[in-house]
N, C-alpha and C positions, 0 to 999 in steps of 0.2 A: 749733338747734332741734332740739323735747322729742322724744319718741317711743319708743315697744317692743326689746326686743333681736331682734324680730321685725323691723319698721321698717327695722331696721339692718341685722339679713341680708339684708332682702330688695334697698334700694338696693346693699349691695356685691356681689349674683350679677349686675348688674345691670352690675360694670366691667369692668375687663381682670384683677385677684385680683391685684393684686400689695404690694409696701407702699406705695406713692402715691396711689397707691387707699385701701389703708386710710387713709392718714393723710388723704383730702380727705374723707374719708365722715367718719370721728372730725370733724373739723372742723366737718360738721352737724353731728352730734350730740353736741356738745360741754356741752351741757345734759344728756346723760343721768341719768337718778337710779343712783345706783350700787349700786341690787339690778339694774334692767338691765343695768346693766353685768357685775356678777357674773354674772348671769343666756350672757351673750356667752362671759366668761373661760372657764364653765367648758363650753360648750359643743360639740359630738359635729365643729360644723361650721368646717373651721383659720380661714375667712374671717372667724367671731364673733370668735374668741379675738384674728383679726390687731390689729382694728379696737379690741379691749379691752383690751391692752396698750399701745395706742396712747391711750388715751383716758387710762389709765391717768398714762403717761405726760403729758399736756397735764395731769389734773387737780398731778401734782407740780411741772408749776413755776408755776401758779399760786400755790399753796402749801406748805406744807411737810408733811409729815402720813405720822403713822407706818405708820398702816392699811392706806394704798397701798402701803406696801414690805410690809405681810409678805400684804399679799393675792398680789401680784406672787410673791412666793416661795413662798405655801402651793403655787399651778399650777406651779412650777416642779417643784418638790418630790414633788409628786406626779405628775408626768409629765405634767402634761394641754398643759403649750408643750412642740414638740418640733420645732420650728426654729427654730435656731441663728442666724436672720436676728430670731427675739425676746426673743433676749440682746444684740444687737448693738443694735440701736435702740434699747431702754430701759435697761438695767442700771447705764451708767453715771451717769441721773438718777434711778432707784429707787434703787439700793442703794450708788454710791460717791455721792455727792453728799449723801443725810445724812450721812453718817460725815467728811465735811468740819472739823478744827476737834474730832473727839469720838478716839474709843477705835477703834482697826482693826482689833479683836480681832473681828469681825461675819465679816470679808472670809478672815481667815486659817479662820476654823470654816464657813466656804461654797465652801473650799479643800478639805475634807478629804471632801466634801459625795460621796454612792455612788452621784449622778446624774449624769451628765457634764456637762447644762447649768448645774446648779448651779453647778460649778467652772468656766466658762466663767463662768457673771456675776462669778465673784470675778474672776478675770480683769481682764475689760473695764470693773468697776465703779471701778478701778486710774484707769479716763482721767480721772476726778474731780478726784485729786490729780497724773498730769501736766499738766494745763489748768493748775493754779496751781504749774507748776513743781517740781514736788517728785518727786523719778524712785527715792523709793527704798521708797516704799509699790509704787510696781507689780513693782519687779525684785524685794521679799521675796515676795510673789504665787508669779511666774511662779520665783523660785527652788523657790519651795514644787510645783509641777508640771511641773516642766522635764522632768522622768524623763516623764513620761506618756506615751504612743503613741497613743496615739486621734484622728485627724483631728479632733475636736469642740474638744478642748482646745486639741492644736499649733496650730493652726491662728490661732487666739486669741492665744495665745503670740506667733507669727509677727509679725503688725501693733501689739500692743499695744507689744510690746517698738521694732517701728520709730518708732512716735510717741514712744515713752519716750524714745528717743532727737533725733528731732525736735522737743520741744518741752521737753524739763527737762533733760536731759543725754545727749551725745554721749558726751564723758569718760565717763558710768556706766553707761554702755550698752556701749561698747567691754570697759571693767573686766569686766563682771557675761558677757561676749560670752567672755572670754580664759578665766574662771573653768569656766562652763556650757554654753559652748556646742556641745562635743560630744554634750549629749546633748538638743537640739533635733532634727527630725525636719530633712533636707537643707529641708525646704520652706518651714520657720517658719525656717528661720537665714539663707536666702535672701530673704524678706520683713523680718525684723530687719534686716542689713542693704544695702537695698537703697538707704538712702540717705548712705551714708557713701565717701566719696570712693575712686576705684577701687584706691589700693592696700591701704589699707583692708579692703574690703570683703573684696578675693581674699587678705588674708591669715587673716580671720577665718572665710573659707570653706573654706580647706584643712585636711583630720584631721589633728587629730595623736594 
């Protein structure tokens, strides 16, 4: 369905306003003009921004285009996106996937950002590598941020580490936690270890 940014906002306003609704509306307006999508992304309406992010993800799945990544990161850096969910549903596809097979330097640059959600995006983007069986990139990025105390980043560290252990390398995760687990917040450490065998989990959760 074609339409305008205003049409999308009106359609989303008639929904429950959650991510599932944003995905449903984005599928309906998948042919939205890029200029209208950009208007949604920079809108004052949080629902509009949610739909815009899903539209960017859809477009990236259809074709690789660095402009889509740039558009997303520009909004993140400008702090127009203020919901961690808009990182969790998009960073893997928009930031991580384009880097597969190439330089991972951009991830480490993002990890240095002054904006917490950009740093979270660096962490979540590593899932693209984890799903290819590569634990090293995720563990390296997490290692740069493991001492951060804010929940915006800490909560992402926990579940990305968990997925790294499940999908890429459990021994790699255990070795990482033996070295740096003491720097994780309690909740992040519990999440990172929740899939491990009970004895291993308890050992790694014991303060050292």
